[in-house]
N, C-alpha and C positions, 0 to 999 in steps of 0.2 A: 085503771080512773085517772096516769098521769100524763097518758095520753090523749084520753079527751078533754083536759084539763089545761094541755098544751095549745089541743083547740083550741079551741074554745076563743081563750084568749091572744091565735092571731086571726079566727075571721069579728074580735073585733078591735084588734088592727090593722085589720084590713078596713072594714067598716070606715074607721074613723079615716081612715089613711085619703081613704077615696072619697070623704065630704068636706078635705079641707081647706081653705078659700088659694087663692092663686095668687101671684106676686103682684105687687102693688103698679098698675099702668103709669102716674105718671114716673119720669124722668127725671132726673136734679131736683128733689124732692124736698131734700134741704141746702139746695146751692152750694153742696162742694165742691165740683166742676165746675168752675172758670175758665176751661175750655180757650181757644184759642179768642176770646172777647176784651177785647181795646178799652181799660178803664179811662173815664175822658180826665183829661190832665187838670193841674192847678187844683185837684183837691184830695184829701184823704195821702192812705200811706199806703202798701201794703200790708203793714203790721195790722192797722189797725182798720180802715174805713177804706173805700172810691168806690165811687157814681161811673153804672156804663145804662149807658143802653136797649142792652139785650145779652141776655146771657145764653146757654148748652140747652135745647130744648124748653124755652122761656122767650114770648115776647113782648111787651111794652109799650103801653103809649105812651109814655114821657120813662123821663130814665128812673134808675132804682140804685137804692146802694146797700151792697154787700160787705156786712161788719163781721172782723174775723177776729178769733182771739180772745175772745169774751168784752171786745169795746161797750164798752158801756152798758151793759146786758149778756148774760153768759147762753150759748148755743142753747137749746134745745136737745138737735138731736147731732152731732160731730163737732166741728169751731167754726160754722159759719149761720150769720143769718140775714133775713131778706129784709130791709125797714124799703117799703111799696110810697110813701111820700118822699122825695129826692126834688133838689134841685131840677125846675120843668124843664124841656128843649123850648117847650115855649108858654107861654104865660097866661095863666087861667088858666089850664088844662085839665083834665081825670085822670089821676094816675091809678092805671092799671098794670096785670101782668094775666096772661095768658097759656095754658097751654092745651092743643086739641090731641088723642088720642082715638082709639080704633074700642069699639065698646060693638055690642049685641044686641040690637034691637027687643027688649021684652025682659032684661036680665036687668036683677038687679042688685045693685053697689054700693060703698060704705068711703063714703070720703073723711081722709081725718085730716086734723094740722093741728098746728099747739102756736096760739097766735098771744100774742098780748101789746100792749102799748107804753110809748117810751117818756111819754110824760104824767107826772101825780097827778097835777091838776089840768090836760087836757079832754078835752072834749074827741079822738078817736074815735071815728067811724067803721067803717063798708062791708062792703056786700057783699057774696059769694055768693055764684052760682057758677051751676051745671044742670043739661039737658031738664028736666022742669023743675029743681030746684033753682028757689033765691031766698034767700034771710042777708036780711040788715042790725047788723051788730053796735048797738051804741052800749058807751060806758063801759067799755072793756078794763082788765082786772091791772094796774099799774105791781111792779115788783115782783111778780110771776107770773109764770106762764097756764094759759087756761088752753084743754082742751078739748080741741071740737069735734063731732062727731056727729053726721048725715047720712043718710041712705037715701039711693034716688033711683029711680029705674031709667033706664036708654030709652032716647027714642027714633038712635038714627045711629048709623054705623058708624062714625064720629063723633064724639063730643065734646066741648071745647068747657077747659074751665079757670071760670076767670075769677079774677078779685081786684075789686075796683074801692077807694079809697072815698067816701060819700061825707072826707071833711072841707073841698076844693079845692083846686090850684092850688092855690096861694099857699091853702099850708101844706110847708118843705119839710117834714117833721113827725114818724112816726105810724105807726100802722107794721110791725115789725110780725111775720110769719118765719115757720119752720118746719118741718118733716111733713111735708103734703103726699099724703098716698091714695090712693086708688086700689082699689078691691072690689073682684065680683063676690058677690055672697055665694056661699055653694050651696048649691037643689041637691038633698042626698037621691041618688041612683034608684032606682028600682031594687037593682040585685045588692047595689047597698046595704038598701035600709031591710033586705031578708036579711042577709049575712049577721046585718045587727040584731034586730032580735031573735036568730035563730044561737048568736052567743047569748045573750039573758036569757034565754029559757032554757039553754046549758049547764049555766051558769048554777042555777034556778033547781036543778035537779041533779047537777054537784055537790049540792048544800044541803038539799035536801036528805042526800046521803051519806053524806057524812054525820047529819044528826042523828041516824037509824042507828049506821056503825056506833057513835057514841052508850044511844042506851041501852 
């Protein structure tokens, strides 16, 4: 009976492990890696905030700011956060950041990220888009992080995740992000599902035998 109990436990563990989601497909999602990016001179300091035109794994349509060491707001993950609206490289241009990553057509994915606005009385807003998903966020929370979660299905072998400010190019503050990730949604394989059902049946039989022994 002890051997059977161990077998059942191992069976359930195997089924659970086989359906675990993969690691995030987004690189540098918490903006901890500055790499060889050169800060635009004349703004901020390395101990608080600086402006960049690009970052490792991320491209941008305009300049963006990286805040560190809990400058203005505490980081959601790690030490750094990104402020999307920064000093523009060209007047009136939209602020966007984007990253492309490999996907499997028809596969379902989950997008997670944390966001918040900078000013209590501002109307900071942004749009997020990837594959067939597009959503515009208005009236963000102030004073706390909001955790956003979306599901989407890949429509091509290369998907691009984009965050775009809806505040206009003249607004150079706000729309703060951290902890961006994309993971594939696990689909149980037939063999894993069979193992899981076998384990459940085994546990049921074990409990039934235990109840008989107690009578």
